[in-house]
N, CA, C and O atoms as a GROMACS GRO file, in nm:
protein
  384
    1MET      N    1   0.085  -0.118   0.000
    1MET     CA    2   0.001   0.001  -0.001
    1MET      C    3   0.089   0.123   0.002
    1MET      O    4   0.192   0.125   0.070
    2SER      N    5   0.049   0.224  -0.072
    2SER     CA    6   0.127   0.346  -0.081
    2SER      C    7   0.109   0.430   0.046
    2SER      O    8   0.018   0.406   0.125
    3ARG      N    9   0.196   0.529   0.063
    3ARG     CA   10   0.190   0.609   0.183
    3ARG      C   11   0.065   0.692   0.195
    3ARG      O   12   0.024   0.725   0.306
    4ASP      N   13   0.005   0.728   0.084
    4ASP     CA   14  -0.118   0.810   0.092
    4ASP      C   15  -0.242   0.723   0.110
    4ASP      O   16  -0.355   0.770   0.095
    5LYS      N   17  -0.220   0.596   0.142
    5LYS     CA   18  -0.325   0.502   0.179
    5LYS      C   19  -0.427   0.472   0.068
    5LYS      O   20  -0.537   0.423   0.094
    6ARG      N   21  -0.389   0.501  -0.055
    6ARG     CA   22  -0.472   0.459  -0.168
    6ARG      C   23  -0.446   0.311  -0.196
    6ARG      O   24  -0.342   0.259  -0.157
    7THR      N   25  -0.536   0.246  -0.259
    7THR     CA   26  -0.518   0.106  -0.292
    7THR      C   27  -0.416   0.092  -0.403
    7THR      O   28  -0.423   0.164  -0.503
    8LEU      N   29  -0.322   0.004  -0.388
    8LEU     CA   30  -0.223  -0.023  -0.489
    8LEU      C   31  -0.252  -0.160  -0.548
    8LEU      O   32  -0.252  -0.259  -0.476
    9ILE      N   33  -0.277  -0.168  -0.675
    9ILE     CA   34  -0.306  -0.296  -0.741
    9ILE      C   35  -0.183  -0.332  -0.821
    9ILE      O   36  -0.143  -0.259  -0.911
   10LYS      N   37  -0.124  -0.445  -0.789
   10LYS     CA   38  -0.009  -0.493  -0.861
   10LYS      C   39  -0.040  -0.622  -0.932
   10LYS      O   40  -0.117  -0.704  -0.882
   11GLY      N   41   0.017  -0.642  -1.048
   11GLY     CA   42   0.000  -0.768  -1.117
   11GLY      C   43   0.091  -0.874  -1.059
   11GLY      O   44   0.183  -0.843  -0.983
   12PRO      N   45   0.068  -0.998  -1.093
   12PRO     CA   46   0.154  -1.105  -1.045
   12PRO      C   47   0.290  -1.097  -1.114
   12PRO      O   48   0.303  -1.034  -1.219
   13PRO      N   49   0.391  -1.160  -1.054
   13PRO     CA   50   0.522  -1.166  -1.120
   13PRO      C   51   0.504  -1.226  -1.261
   13PRO      O   52   0.411  -1.305  -1.281
   14PRO      N   53   0.588  -1.191  -1.356
   14PRO     CA   54   0.570  -1.237  -1.493
   14PRO      C   55   0.559  -1.391  -1.508
   14PRO      O   56   0.494  -1.440  -1.601
   15SER      N   57   0.620  -1.465  -1.419
   15SER     CA   58   0.615  -1.608  -1.431
   15SER      C   59   0.506  -1.674  -1.345
   15SER      O   60   0.496  -1.796  -1.340
   16ASP      N   61   0.427  -1.594  -1.278
   16ASP     CA   62   0.326  -1.647  -1.184
   16ASP      C   63   0.188  -1.595  -1.218
   16ASP      O   64   0.142  -1.499  -1.156
   17TYR      N   65   0.121  -1.656  -1.315
   17TYR     CA   66  -0.012  -1.608  -1.356
   17TYR      C   67  -0.090  -1.720  -1.417
   17TYR      O   68  -0.038  -1.828  -1.443
   18TYR      N   69  -0.217  -1.694  -1.439
   18TYR     CA   70  -0.303  -1.787  -1.511
   18TYR      C   71  -0.386  -1.703  -1.605
   18TYR      O   72  -0.406  -1.584  -1.581
   19GLY      N   73  -0.433  -1.765  -1.712
   19GLY     CA   74  -0.514  -1.695  -1.807
   19GLY      C   75  -0.658  -1.737  -1.800
   19GLY      O   76  -0.690  -1.848  -1.757
   20ILE      N   77  -0.744  -1.650  -1.841
   20ILE     CA   78  -0.889  -1.681  -1.853
   20ILE      C   79  -0.921  -1.667  -2.000
   20ILE      O   80  -0.921  -1.556  -2.052
   21PRO      N   81  -0.948  -1.777  -2.067
   21PRO     CA   82  -0.975  -1.770  -2.209
   21PRO      C   83  -1.107  -1.699  -2.240
   21PRO      O   84  -1.205  -1.711  -2.167
   22TYR      N   85  -1.106  -1.625  -2.349
   22TYR     CA   86  -1.225  -1.552  -2.394
   22TYR      C   87  -1.342  -1.648  -2.409
   22TYR      O   88  -1.456  -1.611  -2.380
   23ARG      N   89  -1.315  -1.771  -2.454
   23ARG     CA   90  -1.424  -1.866  -2.478
   23ARG      C   91  -1.501  -1.899  -2.350
   23ARG      O   92  -1.615  -1.945  -2.356
   24SER      N   93  -1.440  -1.877  -2.234
   24SER     CA   94  -1.514  -1.901  -2.109
   24SER      C   95  -1.621  -1.797  -2.081
   24SER      O   96  -1.701  -1.815  -1.989
   25LEU      N   97  -1.623  -1.687  -2.158
   25LEU     CA   98  -1.723  -1.584  -2.147
   25LEU      C   99  -1.836  -1.603  -2.247
   25LEU      O  100  -1.934  -1.529  -2.243
   26ILE      N  101  -1.824  -1.698  -2.334
   26ILE     CA  102  -1.921  -1.722  -2.441
   26ILE      C  103  -1.998  -1.849  -2.417
   26ILE      O  104  -1.941  -1.958  -2.423
   27PRO      N  105  -2.126  -1.839  -2.390
   27PRO     CA  106  -2.208  -1.960  -2.366
   27PRO      C  107  -2.211  -2.050  -2.490
   27PRO      O  108  -2.212  -2.002  -2.604
   28LEU      N  109  -2.211  -2.180  -2.466
   28LEU     CA  110  -2.214  -2.274  -2.576
   28LEU      C  111  -2.339  -2.272  -2.658
   28LEU      O  112  -2.333  -2.286  -2.780
   29LYS      N  113  -2.454  -2.256  -2.594
   29LYS     CA  114  -2.580  -2.273  -2.666
   29LYS      C  115  -2.661  -2.144  -2.684
   29LYS      O  116  -2.776  -2.150  -2.725
   30VAL      N  117  -2.602  -2.032  -2.654
   30VAL     CA  118  -2.672  -1.904  -2.668
   30VAL      C  119  -2.588  -1.810  -2.753
   30VAL      O  120  -2.471  -1.786  -2.724
   31GLU      N  121  -2.648  -1.758  -2.857
   31GLU     CA  122  -2.577  -1.665  -2.945
   31GLU      C  123  -2.591  -1.521  -2.895
   31GLU      O  124  -2.687  -1.487  -2.826
   32ASN      N  125  -2.495  -1.438  -2.931
   32ASN     CA  126  -2.500  -1.295  -2.903
   32ASN      C  127  -2.510  -1.264  -2.754
   32ASN      O  128  -2.578  -1.170  -2.714
   33LEU      N  129  -2.441  -1.343  -2.673
   33LEU     CA  130  -2.438  -1.318  -2.527
   33LEU      C  131  -2.293  -1.335  -2.480
   33LEU      O  132  -2.222  -1.427  -2.521
   34ILE      N  133  -2.254  -1.245  -2.394
   34ILE     CA  134  -2.122  -1.252  -2.329
   34ILE      C  135  -2.151  -1.247  -2.178
   34ILE      O  136  -2.220  -1.157  -2.130
   35VAL      N  137  -2.098  -1.344  -2.105
   35VAL     CA  138  -2.117  -1.345  -1.959
   35VAL      C  139  -1.993  -1.292  -1.891
   35VAL      O  140  -1.883  -1.297  -1.946
   36ALA      N  141  -2.011  -1.241  -1.770
   36ALA     CA  142  -1.898  -1.186  -1.700
   36ALA      C  143  -1.912  -1.217  -1.552
   36ALA      O  144  -2.021  -1.250  -1.504
   37GLY      N  145  -1.804  -1.205  -1.482
   37GLY     CA  146  -1.808  -1.224  -1.335
   37GLY      C  147  -1.804  -1.371  -1.298
   37GLY      O  148  -1.742  -1.452  -1.367
   38ARG      N  149  -1.869  -1.405  -1.190
   38ARG     CA  150  -1.864  -1.538  -1.135
   38ARG      C  151  -1.935  -1.641  -1.214
   38ARG      O  152  -1.922  -1.760  -1.184
   39CYS      N  153  -2.013  -1.601  -1.314
   39CYS     CA  154  -2.095  -1.697  -1.388
   39CYS      C  155  -2.025  -1.744  -1.517
   39CYS      O  156  -2.087  -1.814  -1.597
   40ILE      N  157  -1.897  -1.709  -1.538
   40ILE     CA  158  -1.827  -1.761  -1.657
   40ILE      C  159  -1.805  -1.912  -1.641
   40ILE      O  160  -1.812  -1.967  -1.531
   41SER      N  161  -1.778  -1.975  -1.752
   41SER     CA  162  -1.753  -2.118  -1.752
   41SER      C  163  -1.616  -2.146  -1.693
   41SER      O  164  -1.516  -2.093  -1.740
   42SER      N  165  -1.614  -2.231  -1.589
   42SER     CA  166  -1.487  -2.269  -1.529
   42SER      C  167  -1.501  -2.396  -1.449
   42SER      O  168  -1.612  -2.442  -1.422
   43THR      N  169  -1.388  -2.452  -1.412
   43THR     CA  170  -1.393  -2.568  -1.326
   43THR      C  171  -1.419  -2.523  -1.181
   43THR      O  172  -1.406  -2.406  -1.147
   44HIS      N  173  -1.454  -2.618  -1.101
   44HIS     CA  174  -1.481  -2.590  -0.961
   44HIS      C  175  -1.352  -2.532  -0.896
   44HIS      O  176  -1.360  -2.438  -0.817
   45GLU      N  177  -1.237  -2.585  -0.929
   45GLU     CA  178  -1.111  -2.538  -0.873
   45GLU      C  179  -1.082  -2.394  -0.915
   45GLU      O  180  -1.031  -2.316  -0.836
   46ALA      N  181  -1.113  -2.361  -1.037
   46ALA     CA  182  -1.085  -2.223  -1.084
   46ALA      C  183  -1.179  -2.122  -1.022
   46ALA      O  184  -1.143  -2.005  -1.009
   47GLN      N  185  -1.297  -2.162  -0.982
   47GLN     CA  186  -1.392  -2.068  -0.922
   47GLN      C  187  -1.330  -1.996  -0.801
   47GLN      O  188  -1.359  -1.878  -0.778
   48ALA      N  189  -1.248  -2.063  -0.725
   48ALA     CA  190  -1.186  -1.998  -0.609
   48ALA      C  191  -1.100  -1.880  -0.649
   48ALA      O  192  -1.089  -1.783  -0.575
   49ALA      N  193  -1.038  -1.889  -0.766
   49ALA     CA  194  -0.950  -1.781  -0.811
   49ALA      C  195  -1.026  -1.673  -0.885
   49ALA      O  196  -0.989  -1.556  -0.873
   50ILE      N  197  -1.130  -1.705  -0.959
   50ILE     CA  198  -1.193  -1.603  -1.041
   50ILE      C  199  -1.304  -1.527  -0.969
   50ILE      O  200  -1.362  -1.434  -1.026
   51ARG      N  201  -1.335  -1.564  -0.849
   51ARG     CA  202  -1.444  -1.498  -0.780
   51ARG      C  203  -1.402  -1.373  -0.698
   51ARG      O  204  -1.487  -1.304  -0.641
   52ILE      N  205  -1.272  -1.347  -0.695
   52ILE     CA  206  -1.227  -1.234  -0.617
   52ILE      C  207  -1.244  -1.105  -0.701
   52ILE      O  208  -1.239  -1.108  -0.824
   53ILE      N  209  -1.263  -0.996  -0.634
   53ILE     CA  210  -1.307  -0.872  -0.697
   53ILE      C  211  -1.212  -0.824  -0.809
   53ILE      O  212  -1.262  -0.790  -0.916
   54PRO      N  213  -1.079  -0.818  -0.792
   54PRO     CA  214  -0.997  -0.768  -0.902
   54PRO      C  215  -1.011  -0.851  -1.029
   54PRO      O  216  -1.007  -0.798  -1.140
   55ILE      N  217  -1.027  -0.982  -1.012
   55ILE     CA  218  -1.042  -1.066  -1.130
   55ILE      C  219  -1.179  -1.046  -1.195
   55ILE      O  220  -1.190  -1.041  -1.317
   56VAL      N  221  -1.284  -1.034  -1.111
   56VAL     CA  222  -1.418  -1.006  -1.160
   56VAL      C  223  -1.418  -0.876  -1.238
   56VAL      O  224  -1.484  -0.867  -1.342
   57VAL      N  225  -1.347  -0.775  -1.192
   57VAL     CA  226  -1.340  -0.645  -1.260
   57VAL      C  227  -1.274  -0.665  -1.394
   57VAL      O  228  -1.324  -0.615  -1.495
   58ALA      N  229  -1.164  -0.737  -1.398
   58ALA     CA  230  -1.092  -0.761  -1.524
   58ALA      C  231  -1.178  -0.837  -1.624
   58ALA      O  232  -1.178  -0.805  -1.743
   59ILE      N  233  -1.252  -0.936  -1.577
   59ILE     CA  234  -1.342  -1.010  -1.663
   59ILE      C  235  -1.451  -0.919  -1.719
   59ILE      O  236  -1.487  -0.928  -1.836
   60GLY      N  237  -1.503  -0.832  -1.633
   60GLY     CA  238  -1.606  -0.738  -1.674
   60GLY      C  239  -1.555  -0.640  -1.777
   60GLY      O  240  -1.626  -0.606  -1.871
   61GLN      N  241  -1.432  -0.594  -1.761
   61GLN     CA  242  -1.370  -0.505  -1.860
   61GLN      C  243  -1.358  -0.576  -1.995
   61GLN      O  244  -1.391  -0.519  -2.099
   62ALA      N  245  -1.311  -0.700  -1.990
   62ALA     CA  246  -1.293  -0.776  -2.114
   62ALA      C  247  -1.429  -0.801  -2.180
   62ALA      O  248  -1.442  -0.788  -2.302
   63ALA      N  249  -1.530  -0.835  -2.101
   63ALA     CA  250  -1.663  -0.857  -2.157
   63ALA      C  251  -1.721  -0.729  -2.218
   63ALA      O  252  -1.782  -0.732  -2.324
   64GLY      N  253  -1.701  -0.618  -2.151
   64GLY     CA  254  -1.751  -0.492  -2.202
   64GLY      C  255  -1.686  -0.449  -2.333
   64GLY      O  256  -1.753  -0.404  -2.426
   65ILE      N  257  -1.553  -0.464  -2.338
   65ILE     CA  258  -1.480  -0.430  -2.458
   65ILE      C  259  -1.523  -0.526  -2.570
   65ILE      O  260  -1.542  -0.482  -2.683
   66ALA      N  261  -1.538  -0.654  -2.541
   66ALA     CA  262  -1.580  -0.750  -2.645
   66ALA      C  263  -1.718  -0.714  -2.694
   66ALA      O  264  -1.743  -0.724  -2.814
   67ALA      N  265  -1.808  -0.674  -2.609
   67ALA     CA  266  -1.944  -0.635  -2.652
   67ALA      C  267  -1.936  -0.512  -2.743
   67ALA      O  268  -1.999  -0.508  -2.849
   68ALA      N  269  -1.860  -0.414  -2.702
   68ALA     CA  270  -1.843  -0.291  -2.783
   68ALA      C  271  -1.785  -0.323  -2.918
   68ALA      O  272  -1.834  -0.274  -3.020
   69LEU      N  273  -1.679  -0.405  -2.920
   69LEU     CA  274  -1.617  -0.437  -3.049
   69LEU      C  275  -1.712  -0.518  -3.138
   69LEU      O  276  -1.718  -0.497  -3.260
   70SER      N  277  -1.787  -0.609  -3.077
   70SER     CA  278  -1.883  -0.688  -3.153
   70SER      C  279  -1.989  -0.598  -3.217
   70SER      O  280  -2.023  -0.614  -3.334
   71ALA      N  281  -2.040  -0.503  -3.140
   71ALA     CA  282  -2.140  -0.411  -3.193
   71ALA      C  283  -2.080  -0.323  -3.302
   71ALA      O  284  -2.140  -0.306  -3.408
   72LYS      N  285  -1.963  -0.268  -3.275
   72LYS     CA  286  -1.899  -0.180  -3.372
   72LYS      C  287  -1.867  -0.250  -3.505
   72LYS      O  288  -1.880  -0.191  -3.613
   73LEU      N  289  -1.826  -0.375  -3.495
   73LEU     CA  290  -1.787  -0.448  -3.616
   73LEU      C  291  -1.900  -0.535  -3.674
   73LEU      O  292  -1.881  -0.607  -3.773
   74SER      N  293  -2.019  -0.527  -3.610
   74SER     CA  294  -2.132  -0.612  -3.652
   74SER      C  295  -2.092  -0.758  -3.660
   74SER      O  296  -2.125  -0.828  -3.756
   75THR      N  297  -2.022  -0.804  -3.559
   75THR     CA  298  -1.973  -0.941  -3.552
   75THR      C  299  -2.029  -1.007  -3.427
   75THR      O  300  -2.024  -0.948  -3.319
   76PRO      N  301  -2.081  -1.128  -3.439
   76PRO     CA  302  -2.125  -1.200  -3.318
   76PRO      C  303  -2.008  -1.218  -3.224
   76PRO      O  304  -1.895  -1.239  -3.269
   77PRO      N  305  -2.032  -1.210  -3.093
   77PRO     CA  306  -1.923  -1.226  -2.996
   77PRO      C  307  -1.843  -1.355  -3.014
   77PRO      O  308  -1.722  -1.357  -2.992
   78ARG      N  309  -1.909  -1.460  -3.055
   78ARG     CA  310  -1.839  -1.589  -3.075
   78ARG      C  311  -1.736  -1.581  -3.186
   78ARG      O  312  -1.640  -1.658  -3.186
   79ARG      N  313  -1.753  -1.491  -3.279
   79ARG     CA  314  -1.663  -1.478  -3.395
   79ARG      C  315  -1.567  -1.361  -3.380
   79ARG      O  316  -1.488  -1.335  -3.471
   80LEU      N  317  -1.570  -1.292  -3.271
   80LEU     CA  318  -1.483  -1.176  -3.249
   80LEU      C  319  -1.333  -1.215  -3.256
   80LEU      O  320  -1.293  -1.318  -3.202
   81ASN      N  321  -1.256  -1.135  -3.320
   81ASN     CA  322  -1.113  -1.158  -3.332
   81ASN      C  323  -1.051  -1.134  -3.191
   81ASN      O  324  -1.046  -1.021  -3.142
   82VAL      N  325  -1.004  -1.240  -3.131
   82VAL     CA  326  -0.951  -1.230  -2.995
   82VAL      C  327  -0.821  -1.145  -2.991
   82VAL      O  328  -0.792  -1.079  -2.891
   83SER      N  329  -0.745  -1.149  -3.098
   83SER     CA  330  -0.624  -1.065  -3.104
   83SER      C  331  -0.661  -0.917  -3.095
   83SER      O  332  -0.591  -0.840  -3.029
   84LEU      N  333  -0.767  -0.878  -3.161
   84LEU     CA  334  -0.814  -0.739  -3.157
   84LEU      C  335  -0.862  -0.710  -3.013
   84LEU      O  336  -0.831  -0.603  -2.961
   85LEU      N  337  -0.933  -0.798  -2.951
   85LEU     CA  338  -0.976  -0.777  -2.813
   85LEU      C  339  -0.856  -0.757  -2.721
   85LEU      O  340  -0.854  -0.663  -2.641
   86ARG      N  341  -0.756  -0.843  -2.731
   86ARG     CA  342  -0.635  -0.829  -2.647
   86ARG      C  343  -0.565  -0.698  -2.674
   86ARG      O  344  -0.521  -0.632  -2.580
   87LYS      N  345  -0.553  -0.660  -2.799
   87LYS     CA  346  -0.488  -0.534  -2.834
   87LYS      C  347  -0.560  -0.416  -2.770
   87LYS      O  348  -0.496  -0.326  -2.714
   88THR      N  349  -0.693  -0.418  -2.779
   88THR     CA  350  -0.771  -0.308  -2.724
   88THR      C  351  -0.756  -0.303  -2.572
   88THR      O  352  -0.743  -0.195  -2.515
   89LEU      N  353  -0.759  -0.420  -2.506
   89LEU     CA  354  -0.745  -0.423  -2.364
   89LEU      C  355  -0.606  -0.370  -2.320
   89LEU      O  356  -0.595  -0.294  -2.223
   90ARG      N  357  -0.503  -0.411  -2.393
   90ARG     CA  358  -0.367  -0.358  -2.360
   90ARG      C  359  -0.361  -0.209  -2.378
   90ARG      O  360  -0.299  -0.139  -2.298
   91GLU      N  361  -0.426  -0.157  -2.482
   91GLU     CA  362  -0.425  -0.012  -2.502
   91GLU      C  363  -0.493   0.061  -2.387
   91GLU      O  364  -0.464   0.178  -2.362
   92GLN      N  365  -0.584  -0.007  -2.319
   92GLN     CA  366  -0.649   0.054  -2.205
   92GLN      C  367  -0.578   0.029  -2.073
   92GLN      O  368  -0.626   0.068  -1.966
   93GLY      N  369  -0.463  -0.038  -2.083
   93GLY     CA  370  -0.381  -0.062  -1.962
   93GLY      C  371  -0.416  -0.189  -1.884
   93GLY      O  372  -0.371  -0.208  -1.771
   94ALA      N  373  -0.496  -0.273  -1.946
   94ALA     CA  374  -0.530  -0.401  -1.878
   94ALA      C  375  -0.408  -0.492  -1.870
   94ALA      O  376  -0.322  -0.492  -1.958
   95ILE      N  377  -0.404  -0.566  -1.764
   95ILE     CA  378  -0.296  -0.668  -1.748
   95ILE      C  379  -0.351  -0.796  -1.800
   95ILE      O  380  -0.439  -0.856  -1.739
   96ILE      N  381  -0.298  -0.839  -1.915
   96ILE     CA  382  -0.346  -0.964  -1.973
   96ILE      C  383  -0.230  -1.056  -2.007
   96ILE      O  384  -0.252  -1.166  -2.058
   0.00000   0.00000   0.00000
């Protein structure tokens, strides 16, 4: 924590991380829907890690950007170019 008592958010060390694939935000049987937060597709073991607030916020940011890009490009979320999504998230300062 910094001296002025604001919250300091740090990313994990470069070799200590896990990824959340974009496909976990896309339901298998529903088109044009992106889920975010604790309801994404994951294993029981992964739920312990993805339910904490900073991760939920990051998932929400990714879902929001994906929705915006899908609308802008008239592309269903399932067919969205994930490289473009990652590029856009990095431009916004997301840690991915």
